[in-house]
C-alpha positions in Angstrom: 89.7 68.7 87.1 89.0 66.8 89.9 86.7 68.5 91.8 83.7 67.8 94.3 80.8 70.0 92.3 77.7 71.1 93.7 75.0 72.9 91.5 74.9 76.8 91.8 70.9 76.1 91.8 71.4 74.0 94.8 73.6 76.2 96.6 71.4 79.4 96.0 68.3 77.2 96.9 70.1 76.5 100.3 71.0 80.0 100.7 67.3 81.1 100.3 65.5 78.2 102.5 68.2 77.0 104.7 69.5 80.0 106.2 70.6 77.6 109.6 72.2 74.1 109.6 70.3 72.7 112.6 67.6 70.5 111.0 69.5 69.1 108.1 71.6 65.8 107.4 74.3 64.8 105.4 75.6 66.7 102.5 72.8 69.8 102.7 73.7 70.4 106.6 77.4 70.5 105.2 76.5 73.2 102.9 74.5 75.1 105.0 77.1 75.4 107.6 79.9 76.3 105.0 77.0 79.4 103.3 77.1 80.5 107.2 80.7 80.7 107.4 83.0 83.6 106.3 84.2 81.2 103.1 81.2 80.9 102.0 80.0 84.7 102.4 79.0 85.8 99.0 78.6 89.1 100.0 81.8 89.5 102.0 84.0 92.1 100.8 86.7 89.4 100.8 85.1 88.1 97.7 83.2 91.4 96.1 86.0 94.1 96.8 87.1 93.7 93.1 83.6 93.7 91.5 84.1 96.5 89.4 87.8 95.8 88.2 86.0 92.5 87.0 88.8 90.1 88.1 90.7 89.8 91.3 94.3 90.4 90.7 96.7 87.1 90.7 98.5 88.6 94.0 95.1 88.5 95.7 93.6 85.6 94.1 95.1 82.9 95.8 92.9 83.5 99.2 90.1 85.6 97.7 88.5 83.5 95.0 88.1 80.0 94.7 89.7 79.7 91.3 93.0 81.5 92.4 93.2 79.2 95.1 92.8 75.9 92.7 95.3 77.8 90.6 97.8 78.1 93.4 97.3 74.2 94.3 97.9 73.4 90.5 94.9 72.0 89.5 94.2 70.9 85.9 97.0 72.7 84.0 97.8 75.3 86.4 101.4 75.5 87.9 101.2 74.4 91.7 102.5 76.9 93.8 102.0 80.1 91.8 99.0 82.0 90.5 99.5 83.7 87.1 95.9 84.1 86.3 93.1 86.6 87.8 90.5 85.2 90.0 87.0 85.0 89.5 85.0 87.9 91.3 82.3 86.5 93.4 83.9 83.0 94.2 83.9 82.3 97.6 86.5 79.5 99.1 84.3 76.4 98.7 83.8 72.9 98.4 86.3 72.7 95.4 89.1 74.6 97.1 89.9 71.8 99.8 88.2 68.9 98.2 90.6 68.0 95.3 93.3 65.6 95.3 95.9 68.4 94.8 94.6 70.0 98.3 94.5 66.7 100.1 98.1 66.0 99.3 99.5 69.3 100.1 101.6 68.9 103.3 103.8 72.0 103.5 103.4 76.1 103.1 106.0 78.7 102.6 105.7 81.9 104.8 106.2 85.5 104.1 109.6 85.1 105.8 110.5 82.6 103.7 110.0 79.7 106.5 108.9 76.2 104.4 107.1 74.6 106.8 106.6 71.0 106.0 104.6 67.9 108.1 101.2 70.2 108.6 98.9 67.9 106.9 95.4 68.8 106.2 96.3 72.1 108.3 98.3 72.9 105.1 95.4 74.1 103.1 94.2 76.6 106.0 97.9 77.8 106.4 98.1 78.8 102.8 95.5 81.8 103.2 95.7 82.0 107.0 99.5 83.5 107.3 99.5 87.1 107.0 101.4 88.5 104.0 104.5 90.5 105.9 106.9 89.1 108.8 109.8 90.0 110.7 112.0 89.6 107.7 109.9 92.3 105.6 109.7 94.8 108.4 114.1 94.2 108.8 114.8 95.1 105.4 112.5 98.2 105.4 114.3 99.6 108.3 117.3 98.3 107.6 120.6 100.5 108.0 118.6 103.5 109.3 119.2 105.6 112.8 116.2 103.8 115.1 114.8 107.2 115.8 115.3 109.5 112.6 111.7 110.1 111.0 112.0 109.3 107.5 109.7 109.9 104.8 110.7 106.4 103.2 109.2 104.8 105.5 105.6 103.5 105.5 103.9 101.5 107.7 104.0 97.8 106.9 100.1 95.5 107.6 100.5 92.0 108.4 97.3 91.6 106.7 94.3 89.5 107.9 93.6 86.6 110.2 97.4 85.6 110.3 96.7 82.3 113.0 98.6 79.9 111.1 101.7 82.0 111.2 101.0 83.0 114.9 100.4 79.3 116.0 104.0 78.4 114.7 105.6 81.8 116.2 109.0 82.2 115.5 108.9 79.1 112.9 107.5 81.3 110.9 108.6 84.8 112.1 104.8 86.7 112.0 105.9 89.4 114.4 108.9 91.5 114.4 111.6 89.6 116.3 114.3 92.2 118.0 118.1 90.9 118.1 119.2 88.8 121.0 115.4 87.9 122.1 114.2 84.5 122.0 110.9 83.6 120.7 108.3 80.9 121.3 108.3 78.6 118.5 105.2 76.3 117.7 102.5 76.1 119.8 102.3 72.3 120.8 98.9 72.0 122.3 97.9 68.5 123.2 97.2 65.4 121.0 93.6 66.1 119.4 94.2 69.4 119.5 96.9 70.5 117.4 95.7 71.3 114.1 93.1 73.8 112.7 90.0 71.6 112.3 90.4 69.9 115.5 89.3 73.2 116.9 87.4 75.2 114.2 84.7 73.0 112.4 85.5 72.5 109.1 82.8 74.4 107.0 81.5 76.6 109.3 84.8 77.6 111.0 83.4 77.8 114.2 85.4 77.0 117.4 84.3 74.0 119.0 84.8 75.0 122.6 83.3 71.4 124.1 87.0 70.0 124.1 88.5 72.9 125.5 86.1 73.1 128.6 86.2 69.7 129.2 89.8 70.1 130.1 90.0 73.8 131.4 87.2 73.2 134.0 85.7 75.6 135.9 85.9 78.5 133.1 82.6 78.8 130.9 84.9 81.3 128.3 88.0 80.5 126.6 89.1 83.8 127.2 89.1 82.6 130.9 91.5 80.0 130.0 94.8 80.6 131.9 98.0 78.1 132.6 100.7 80.2 133.4 99.8 82.4 136.5 102.3 85.5 136.3 101.1 88.8 136.2 103.0 89.3 132.6 101.1 93.1 132.6 102.2 94.3 135.6 98.3 95.2 136.6 98.4 93.2 140.1 95.4 91.2 139.0 95.5 87.5 137.9 92.0 86.7 138.2 91.3 86.8 134.3 92.4 84.8 131.7 95.8 84.9 129.8 93.6 86.9 127.3 93.3 89.2 129.4 97.3 89.9 130.0 97.6 90.3 126.4 94.8 92.8 126.0 96.4 94.9 129.0 100.1 94.4 127.4 98.4 95.7 124.1 96.8 98.9 125.3 100.2 99.6 127.1 102.0 99.2 123.9 99.6 101.8 122.2 100.2 104.2 125.0 103.5 103.6 124.5 103.4 103.9 120.9 101.6 107.7 121.5 103.8 108.9 123.7 106.8 107.9 121.5 105.5 109.5 118.5 104.5 112.7 120.2 107.9 113.1 122.0 110.3 111.6 119.3 108.7 111.8 116.1 107.1 115.4 116.8 103.7 114.1 115.7 100.8 112.5 117.5 99.7 109.4 116.6 96.0 107.7 116.7 95.1 104.0 115.7 91.8 103.3 114.1 90.3 99.8 113.0 90.2 100.9 109.4 92.8 101.0 106.5 95.9 102.5 106.7 95.5 102.5 110.7 97.5 104.7 112.0 96.7 108.2 111.5 97.8 111.6 112.4 96.2 112.8 115.7 95.8 116.6 115.3 94.2 116.4 118.7 97.0 114.4 120.4 94.1 112.6 122.4 94.3 109.1 120.7 90.1 110.0 120.1 90.4 110.2 116.1 87.0 111.6 114.2 85.6 109.4 111.8 86.6 111.8 109.1 90.0 111.7 109.9 90.7 107.9 109.5 91.7 108.6 105.9 94.4 107.3 103.5 95.0 111.0 103.4 95.3 111.4 107.0 97.8 108.2 107.4 100.5 108.5 110.0 103.9 109.6 108.3 106.3 110.5 110.6 107.8 106.7 111.3 111.2 106.0 112.6 112.4 102.5 112.2 111.8 101.6 116.3 108.2 103.2 116.1 107.5 101.4 112.7 108.7 98.0 114.2 106.4 98.6 117.4 103.5 99.6 115.7 103.6 96.8 113.4 103.6 94.3 116.3 100.7 96.2 117.8 98.6 95.2 114.3 100.4 91.4 114.4 98.6 91.2 118.1 95.3 93.0 117.0 94.7 91.1 113.7 94.8 87.8 115.4 91.8 88.0 118.0 92.6 84.0 118.7 96.0 84.7 119.7 95.7 84.0 123.4 94.6 80.6 121.7 97.1 80.2 119.0 100.3 81.2 120.4 99.8 83.0 123.9 103.5 83.0 124.7 104.5 84.6 121.4 101.9 87.3 121.9 103.4 88.6 125.0 106.9 88.3 123.9 106.1 90.4 121.0 104.2 93.3 122.9 106.7 93.4 125.7 109.8 93.4 123.5 108.2 96.1 121.7 107.6 98.3 124.6 110.9 97.8 126.1 112.3 98.9 122.9 110.5 102.0 123.0 111.4 102.4 126.9 115.2 103.2 125.6 114.2 106.4 124.5 110.8 107.6 126.4 110.6 107.5 130.1 108.1 104.5 130.5 107.5 102.1 133.5 108.9 98.5 133.0 109.5 97.3 136.6 106.2 95.6 136.8 106.2 94.0 133.7 107.6 90.7 132.9 108.5 88.4 129.4 107.3 85.1 129.4 
């Protein structure tokens, strides 16, 4: 097995004595940066959720256990492209995940939509996990041949999962958002040369965004969220002073309002959103302000129609990629606009001031 191995004692010593990377050199600095990152967080639910079970299931191990990731890569005697062994618990994504011959050779990734994207270079290892677990295709399979506005107890919320930034960046090429029929969607967001790969913008070991290069070109701003190269008033607020992030957030909020209105008027059951699984809940007060004790699986929203499910899915796609304004802002705006437009076909929503990029 060809691995870059770091003795566990050395890692634990660094974790205890060098909580920050400043002042360190060489390999020690890289390890300290990794320990500060989400990938190296031994206490994260991403790597501890299955501790009581004693192993990470095969369906989750690829991204939630280093041994599962290596299994997927085909390191050693494993078959590349599949995970057929449970992952080891408390095994974060570490040195051996990326620094193997198999990881270096990886150049293509298959996304949940079935799209097989080649020529990814070093970004391929990142895109294996940062692609979500659902796509437009899975949502369409759930709602196919159903009345758009008929409540069905056979429908349930479809969650894209988390940090699907690679799929967002590829846009229509990977189809992470629900793409409405008859609409064209932005494909891969082609940034400038030198800023078109994962590690061009994220430091490889800490995963922190390296902003110096961005702000060197986008002068006059101090925050990435203030960057804007498209100056249309997409959200119809009349305010174009903020960055493209503000346009996405404004449309995102309008979509939630439209979802709530549709749920009350068409599904006849008010809905609320919360930042906990399964995200959409029954809202007994109809105010949208859900008490924490009602954000439970037992109170999950169950009055789904195909139209509502598509819009809610897209709301979550945008919510779960907070960097979407950088990864592919046009794609984000298109998903939001089209979802609102779909809901406006059956509930009264003012689309006159909104614009689709």
